N, C-alpha and C positions, 0 to 999 in steps of 0.2 A: 861830433863832441868827441866820442868814446877813446876817436883814434889820436886826441887830443892828450891824452894822460900817456905816461911811461909804462906803470906797470899795472899788473890788475891780479887781484886778489881774489878769486872766486872760491867761495865755500859752497858744498851742499849740505842739504837738510841734515841737523847735528851738528853743525860747526867743522866737520871734515873737510880738508882743502884738496882741492880737485884742481886748482891751477893757481901758483904765485910765480909770475915772472913779467919781462917786458912783452908788452901787446905787440910789438913790433916780431916777436916769436911765437904768437899765438898760433897763425896760420902754419907755420911750421912743424909746431907741437903736434896740433890736430892731423897735420898731414902724414906725417909718420906713421900716426897709431893707427890711421884707416883714410886712403885716400878718400872715400865719400863723407868726411868729416871735413875737407878744405872747406874754407870759407870762399865763395864765388862772388863775383863782382855784383850781381845781383842782389844779392842780401846784404842785411844790415849786420854788420859784424857782432856789435851786443847780445842783437837778439841771437843770431846764430849759435854763439857761445854759449848761450844759457838753454837753447834747445839741445845742443849736444851733451853738455857737461850734467845738465840738470832737470832734461826735459825728453822728450820722446824719440827723439833723432840717437842719441846714445846711450840707450834703457838696457843695450846688451853688454856695455862694455864698464868694468870697475875702475872709474876713473881714478879715486881713490888710492887704490892699491897701483894704478900707471903712476899715478904722480910721485907716490913713497919712492919707487922705482927707479924715477929721472933723475938725469944728471943735475936737474934743475934742483929739484928735493934737497940733492945733497948738498949743492953752491949753498944753499939758503942755511942747512946745518951745521957747514963749516963756517958760513958768516957768524951766526948764533955763539955757536961753541967757543971762538977764539977770540 
């Protein structure tokens, strides 16, 4: 069901955005950050995303800062400001 959606807006505790973009681009986004975050065929993509962004797998990564610096975030800001 998760993969049937087009886009994902994922907020971390406190309402801070850690991902806002196409679900089809989620694995690429995770993989370019660190190859160990890639979604493998054995895992549920939704559970994996939550474990990485908000749980134990990605605890050492500042996902809020990474998203703010990403081209994905810049595209959203351009759309909102235009």
